[in-house]
C-alpha positions as CSV (number, residue, x, y, z in Angstrom):
1,M,-30.9,-15.9,-12.5
2,S,-27.3,-14.1,-12.7
3,A,-25.1,-14.9,-10.0
4,L,-24.9,-11.3,-9.1
5,K,-28.7,-11.7,-8.2
6,Y,-28.1,-14.6,-5.6
7,W,-25.6,-12.8,-4.1
8,L,-27.9,-9.5,-3.6
9,W,-30.6,-12.2,-2.3
10,L,-28.7,-13.6,0.3
11,S,-27.1,-10.4,1.5
12,S,-30.1,-8.3,1.9
13,M,-31.5,-11.0,4.2
14,R,-33.4,-9.6,7.1
15,G,-32.7,-11.3,10.1
16,L,-30.0,-13.8,8.6
17,G,-26.4,-12.1,9.8
18,Q,-23.4,-12.0,8.4
19,N,-22.1,-14.8,10.7
20,R,-24.7,-16.8,9.7
21,A,-24.6,-16.2,5.9
22,A,-21.1,-16.9,5.9
23,A,-21.5,-20.3,7.5
24,L,-24.0,-21.0,4.7
25,I,-21.5,-19.9,2.4
26,D,-18.8,-21.7,3.8
27,A,-21.0,-25.2,4.4
28,L,-22.5,-24.8,0.7
29,G,-20.1,-23.2,-1.4
30,T,-22.2,-20.1,-3.4
31,P,-25.4,-18.0,-2.3
32,E,-26.8,-19.9,-5.4
33,N,-26.4,-23.3,-3.7
34,V,-28.2,-21.8,-0.8
35,Y,-30.6,-20.2,-3.1
36,F,-31.8,-24.0,-4.2
37,A,-30.7,-25.9,-0.7
38,G,-33.7,-27.1,1.8
39,E,-34.2,-26.6,5.3
40,D,-32.1,-29.7,6.3
41,E,-28.9,-27.9,4.6
42,W,-29.4,-25.0,6.3
43,R,-29.9,-26.1,9.7
44,A,-26.9,-28.3,9.2
45,A,-25.0,-25.5,8.1
46,A,-25.9,-23.0,11.1
47,E,-28.1,-22.1,13.6
48,I,-31.0,-20.3,11.9
49,P,-34.0,-18.6,13.8
50,E,-37.6,-19.2,12.4
51,Q,-37.4,-15.4,11.1
52,A,-34.1,-15.9,8.8
53,L,-35.6,-19.6,7.4
54,A,-38.5,-17.9,7.2
55,G,-36.3,-15.7,4.5
56,L,-34.2,-18.0,2.6
57,R,-37.6,-19.9,2.0
58,D,-38.9,-17.1,-0.1
59,K,-37.3,-16.9,-3.2
60,S,-38.5,-13.8,-4.7
61,T,-35.3,-11.6,-6.0
62,D,-37.8,-8.3,-5.5
63,R,-35.0,-7.4,-3.2
64,A,-32.4,-7.9,-5.7
65,E,-33.8,-6.1,-8.6
66,R,-35.1,-3.4,-6.5
67,I,-31.0,-3.3,-5.5
68,L,-30.0,-3.1,-9.3
69,E,-32.6,-1.0,-10.1
70,L,-30.7,1.8,-7.5
71,C,-27.4,0.8,-8.1
72,D,-28.1,2.4,-11.9
73,R,-29.7,5.5,-10.8
74,T,-27.4,6.3,-8.6
75,N,-24.2,5.2,-10.3
76,T,-23.1,2.4,-7.7
77,K,-21.0,-0.4,-8.8
78,I,-21.1,-3.7,-7.3
79,L,-18.2,-5.7,-6.1
80,T,-19.0,-9.5,-4.7
81,M,-16.8,-12.0,-3.4
82,Q,-16.2,-13.8,-6.8
83,D,-14.8,-11.2,-8.7
84,A,-11.1,-11.3,-8.9
85,A,-11.1,-7.5,-7.7
86,Y,-12.5,-8.4,-4.6
87,P,-9.6,-7.6,-2.1
88,E,-8.1,-10.8,-0.7
89,R,-7.2,-9.0,2.9
90,L,-11.2,-8.4,3.2
91,R,-11.5,-12.3,1.4
92,A,-9.7,-13.4,4.6
93,L,-11.6,-12.1,7.3
94,H,-14.4,-13.7,9.7
95,A,-17.4,-13.3,8.4
96,P,-16.5,-10.9,5.2
97,P,-18.9,-8.8,3.3
98,F,-20.3,-10.8,0.3
99,V,-21.0,-7.5,-1.6
100,L,-19.3,-4.3,-1.3
101,Y,-20.9,-1.5,-3.9
102,Y,-18.7,1.3,-4.4
103,K,-18.3,5.4,-6.3
104,G,-14.9,6.3,-7.7
105,Q,-12.2,4.4,-8.4
106,L,-12.2,0.7,-7.5
107,L,-8.4,0.4,-5.9
108,S,-6.1,-2.9,-5.7
109,F,-5.9,-3.1,-2.3
110,D,-4.0,-5.7,-1.6
111,E,-0.9,-4.0,-3.8
112,E,-1.8,-0.9,-1.9
113,A,0.2,0.4,1.7
114,A,-3.4,1.2,3.1
115,L,-3.7,2.7,6.4
116,G,-6.8,3.0,8.6
117,V,-6.7,6.4,10.7
118,V,-9.4,6.5,13.0
119,G,-10.4,9.2,15.8
120,T,-12.9,10.9,18.3
121,R,-16.0,12.6,16.8
122,N,-15.5,14.9,19.0
123,P,-11.8,16.3,18.9
124,T,-9.7,18.6,20.4
125,P,-7.5,21.2,18.1
126,Y,-4.7,19.0,18.9
127,G,-6.3,16.5,17.3
128,Q,-7.6,18.2,14.1
129,S,-4.2,19.3,13.5
130,V,-2.1,15.7,13.9
131,A,-4.6,14.1,12.2
132,L,-4.3,16.7,9.3
133,K,-0.8,16.6,9.2
134,L,-0.2,13.0,9.7
135,S,-2.6,12.2,7.0
136,Y,-1.0,14.7,4.4
137,Q,2.5,13.4,5.3
138,L,1.2,9.8,5.1
139,A,-0.4,9.8,1.7
140,A,2.5,12.3,0.4
141,C,5.1,9.7,0.7
142,G,2.7,6.3,-0.7
143,M,0.1,5.2,1.9
144,V,-3.3,5.4,1.0
145,I,-5.5,7.0,3.5
146,V,-8.8,4.7,4.6
147,S,-11.3,6.1,7.3
148,G,-14.8,6.7,8.0
149,M,-16.0,10.1,6.6
150,A,-17.6,10.6,10.2
151,K,-17.6,13.7,11.6
152,G,-13.8,14.8,13.3
153,L,-11.0,13.1,12.8
154,D,-12.1,10.8,10.2
155,A,-13.3,14.1,8.0
156,S,-9.8,15.4,8.9
157,A,-7.8,12.1,8.1
158,H,-9.5,12.2,4.3
159,M,-8.9,16.0,4.0
160,G,-5.0,15.9,4.5
161,A,-4.8,13.3,1.9
162,L,-6.9,15.2,-0.5
163,R,-4.6,18.1,0.1
164,A,-1.6,16.0,-0.6
165,G,-3.2,15.5,-4.0
166,K,-3.7,12.0,-3.3
167,T,-6.5,9.5,-3.3
168,T,-8.4,8.3,-0.1
169,V,-11.1,5.9,0.6
170,A,-14.3,6.3,2.9
171,V,-15.9,3.4,4.1
172,L,-19.5,4.4,5.0
173,G,-22.0,3.0,7.7
174,S,-24.9,4.2,5.2
175,G,-25.7,3.4,1.8
176,P,-22.5,4.6,-0.7
177,D,-25.1,7.2,-1.9
178,V,-26.1,8.3,1.6
179,I,-24.2,11.4,3.0
180,Y,-23.8,11.2,6.7
181,P,-23.1,13.3,8.6
182,A,-24.9,15.9,6.0
183,E,-22.5,18.6,6.6
184,N,-19.7,16.4,5.0
185,R,-21.4,16.3,1.5
186,E,-18.2,18.6,0.0
187,L,-15.8,16.1,1.3
188,Y,-18.1,13.2,0.2
189,E,-17.9,15.1,-3.2
190,D,-14.0,15.3,-3.1
191,I,-13.7,11.6,-2.0
192,V,-16.0,10.7,-5.0
193,A,-13.9,12.8,-7.3
194,A,-10.1,11.6,-6.4
195,G,-10.9,8.4,-4.2
196,L,-13.5,5.6,-3.6
197,I,-16.8,5.3,-1.3
198,L,-17.0,1.9,-0.2
199,S,-19.8,0.1,1.7
200,E,-21.3,-3.2,2.4
201,Y,-24.9,-1.6,2.3
202,P,-27.0,-0.7,-0.6
203,P,-27.9,2.5,-1.9
204,G,-30.7,4.3,0.1
205,T,-29.9,2.5,3.2
206,R,-29.3,5.2,6.0
207,G,-26.7,5.3,8.6
208,E,-28.0,3.5,11.7
209,G,-25.7,2.5,15.2
210,P,-25.3,-0.9,14.8
211,H,-23.7,-0.3,10.9
212,F,-20.9,1.6,12.1
213,P,-19.1,-0.7,14.6
214,A,-19.9,-3.4,11.5
215,R,-17.7,-1.0,9.3
216,N,-14.9,-0.7,11.2
217,R,-13.7,-3.8,10.5
218,I,-13.9,-3.6,6.8
219,I,-11.7,0.2,7.7
220,S,-9.2,-2.4,9.5
221,G,-9.7,-5.3,7.2
222,L,-8.3,-3.3,4.2
223,S,-5.4,-2.0,5.7
224,L,-2.1,-3.0,7.1
225,G,-2.4,-1.1,10.2
226,V,-5.0,1.4,12.4
227,L,-3.5,4.9,13.0
228,L,-5.5,6.2,16.1
229,I,-5.5,9.8,17.1
230,E,-7.8,10.8,20.1
231,A,-9.7,7.7,21.1
232,P,-11.6,8.0,24.5
233,P,-13.0,5.2,26.2
234,G,-16.1,3.4,24.4
235,S,-15.1,5.3,20.9
236,G,-15.8,3.9,17.5
237,A,-11.9,4.3,17.1
238,L,-11.2,1.3,20.1
239,I,-13.5,-0.9,18.3
240,T,-11.6,-0.4,15.0
241,A,-8.4,-1.0,16.7
242,S,-9.8,-4.1,18.6
243,H,-10.9,-5.2,14.9
244,A,-7.4,-4.7,13.6
245,L,-5.9,-6.3,16.2
246,E,-8.2,-9.9,15.8
247,Q,-7.5,-9.0,12.2
248,G,-3.4,-9.3,13.0
249,R,-3.4,-5.5,11.6
250,D,-0.7,-3.4,13.2
251,V,-2.0,-0.7,15.6
252,F,-0.6,2.5,15.7
253,A,-1.1,5.6,18.5
254,V,-0.7,8.9,18.9
255,P,-0.2,10.7,22.4
256,G,-2.1,13.3,23.9
257,S,-1.7,15.3,27.3
258,I,-1.7,12.9,30.4
259,D,-5.1,14.9,31.9
260,S,-7.0,14.5,27.7
261,R,-9.8,12.5,28.1
262,E,-9.8,12.3,24.1
263,S,-6.2,10.6,24.6
264,A,-7.3,8.3,27.0
265,G,-7.8,5.5,24.9
266,C,-4.4,5.9,22.7
267,H,-2.1,5.9,25.8
268,S,-4.1,2.3,26.7
269,L,-3.3,0.7,23.6
270,I,0.4,2.3,23.3
271,R,0.5,0.6,27.2
272,E,-0.5,-2.7,25.8
273,G,1.7,-2.6,22.8
274,A,0.8,-0.3,20.8
275,I,3.6,1.6,18.2
276,L,3.7,5.2,19.8
277,T,3.1,7.5,16.6
278,T,4.7,11.1,17.2
279,C,5.2,11.5,12.9
280,A,4.0,10.0,9.8
281,E,7.8,8.4,9.3
282,D,7.1,6.1,12.5
283,V,4.8,4.5,10.2
284,C,6.0,4.4,7.1
285,S,9.3,2.7,8.3
286,E,7.2,-0.2,9.4
287,Y,6.1,-0.8,5.5
288,R,8.6,0.7,3.2
289,A,10.4,-2.9,3.1
290,L,7.8,-4.8,2.1
291,F,6.4,-1.7,-0.7
292,P,9.4,0.0,-1.6
293,H,7.5,0.8,-4.7
294,K,4.8,2.2,-2.7
295,I,6.5,4.4,0.0
296,P,10.1,5.4,-2.2
297,Q,10.4,8.2,0.2
298,A,10.0,9.7,4.0
299,A,7.0,11.8,4.6
300,P,7.5,15.6,3.2
301,N,8.9,18.2,5.8
302,V,6.3,19.8,7.3
303,P,5.7,22.1,10.6
304,R,5.6,20.5,13.5
305,H,2.6,22.8,14.8
306,M,-0.3,23.4,12.7
307,P,-3.2,25.9,12.7
308,R,-6.6,24.5,13.8
309,V,-8.6,23.0,11.2
310,K,-11.3,25.0,9.8
311,T,-14.8,23.3,9.6
312,P,-17.3,24.5,7.2
313,P,-19.4,26.7,8.9
314,T,-23.3,26.0,9.8
315,E,-24.6,30.0,9.0
316,P,-25.1,31.2,5.4
317,E,-21.7,32.3,4.0
318,T,-20.8,36.0,4.0
319,P,-21.5,38.1,1.2
320,E,-18.1,38.3,-0.8
321,E,-16.1,42.1,0.5
322,E,-15.2,44.2,-1.9
323,T,-11.4,42.9,-3.8
324,T,-8.6,45.2,-2.1
325,V,-5.9,45.9,-5.2
326,I,-2.6,45.2,-3.4
327,D,0.7,44.6,-4.9
328,L,2.4,41.3,-3.7
329,T,5.2,41.2,-6.3
330,E,7.9,41.7,-3.8
331,R,6.3,39.9,-0.6
332,V,6.2,36.7,-3.2
333,K,9.2,36.6,-5.1
334,D,11.2,34.4,-2.7
335,Y,8.4,31.9,-3.2
336,E,8.6,29.0,-5.6
337,P,7.1,29.9,-9.3
338,D,3.7,27.7,-8.3
339,R,3.1,29.5,-4.8
340,Q,3.7,32.8,-6.4
341,R,1.2,32.3,-9.0
342,I,-1.1,31.0,-5.8
343,L,-0.8,33.8,-4.0
344,L,-0.6,36.6,-6.4
345,A,-4.5,35.2,-7.3
346,I,-5.3,35.6,-4.2
347,G,-3.8,39.1,-3.6
348,G,-6.0,40.8,-1.0
349,S,-9.4,39.1,-1.7
350,A,-10.8,35.9,0.0
351,M,-11.0,33.5,-2.7
352,S,-12.0,29.4,-2.8
353,A,-9.9,26.2,-4.0
354,D,-12.1,26.4,-7.2
355,E,-11.4,30.2,-7.9
356,I,-7.5,30.0,-7.5
357,I,-7.8,26.9,-9.8
358,E,-9.5,28.9,-12.3
359,V,-7.3,31.8,-12.5
360,T,-4.1,30.3,-12.2
361,G,-4.8,27.4,-14.6
362,L,-2.8,25.2,-12.1
363,P,-3.7,21.5,-11.7
364,A,-6.6,21.0,-8.8
365,P,-4.2,18.3,-6.9
366,L,-1.3,21.0,-6.7
367,V,-3.1,23.9,-6.0
368,L,-4.9,22.0,-2.8
369,S,-1.4,20.9,-2.2
370,E,0.2,24.2,-2.0
371,L,-2.6,25.9,0.0
372,T,-2.3,23.1,2.5
373,M,1.4,24.0,2.7
374,L,0.7,27.7,2.8
375,E,-2.0,27.1,5.4
376,L,1.1,25.6,7.4
377,D,3.7,27.7,7.7
378,G,0.6,30.8,8.5
379,T,0.7,32.4,5.2
380,V,-2.5,31.7,4.5
381,S,-5.7,31.4,6.6
382,Q,-9.3,29.7,6.0
383,V,-12.3,31.9,6.8
384,A,-16.4,31.4,6.1
385,G,-17.3,29.6,2.9
386,R,-13.8,27.7,2.8
387,R,-11.9,30.6,1.1
388,Y,-8.5,31.3,1.4
389,I,-7.1,34.3,2.4
390,F,-3.6,36.4,2.1
391,N,-2.0,36.8,5.8
392,L,-0.8,40.0,4.8
């Protein structure tokens, strides 16, 4: 049996748990040694409950075989702790994930200025605007945004990085092929195409309650620090901050209104010593000396106030409106050439980003970045169906 199957056999064992599995690896060295060890050796390594002992006695590799089949079927790749590409940042953690399943482009995390950006699933318009703006700026100046692809501020963080034309990493609490929440399907597809989907759970695993606090330790573990934007008491974002502190990572927090429950957790962290963050440079300045080749410049200058982030409509898209022909040549003459092409392509109609890319012939990352900047300064707006209109 290959070494990979031993890793899958151990990591997928029911009732064992990450801490006990880590204790077995620490004591016996490899999953292969665990597989061939006896009960006395297992008991000497950790306190193993009877259910887990039954699993260790079961030498069937059927689960491992099924996982390999699912990975092949879903185009999912596997990374184990024995692989050279496995991040040292994770390897150094207490009870690190033995196996990582991923889709997209794997990064050399130990060489990246990665930052976890997290927040509430039910943000205010202020929180959404801040998450989009700061993630856009942070990504544009060289940082890799890591989040959990959850509803709310996680989604805004990923969106900001993508609109800057940069990569982003989503750590899931489900299998890498399971889109949760379902409303983030388009975001998921964008991340697979331009970034990385990562999970310690094999394909087909549904998102369940205990998975999400567990995945938060990976978000912070891959990152140099964690930025919180709106974290009410008891939120998952605060769990991520707790993991970050335990792992020796930096914690950054964005202040909000003194009356805002959504910002109460951030205010508490600031009182306890978290780095108060009001702009991307508050984060970049902490790491520029360590990663001068990754963060060579200050964050781009964008307006302080941003329009509210539009969420995908739950109702069916409205039929396309009849295109209005308007001569906008004079209106756009003062814009940069690429922005002129984008605005002239939109004209008086409502167009998706894909349609704009097709009409202009410009690279997708450039179009997405320019649309974000135009949306920030109020020149364009998003309407139903994630289409853009020129604010005439």
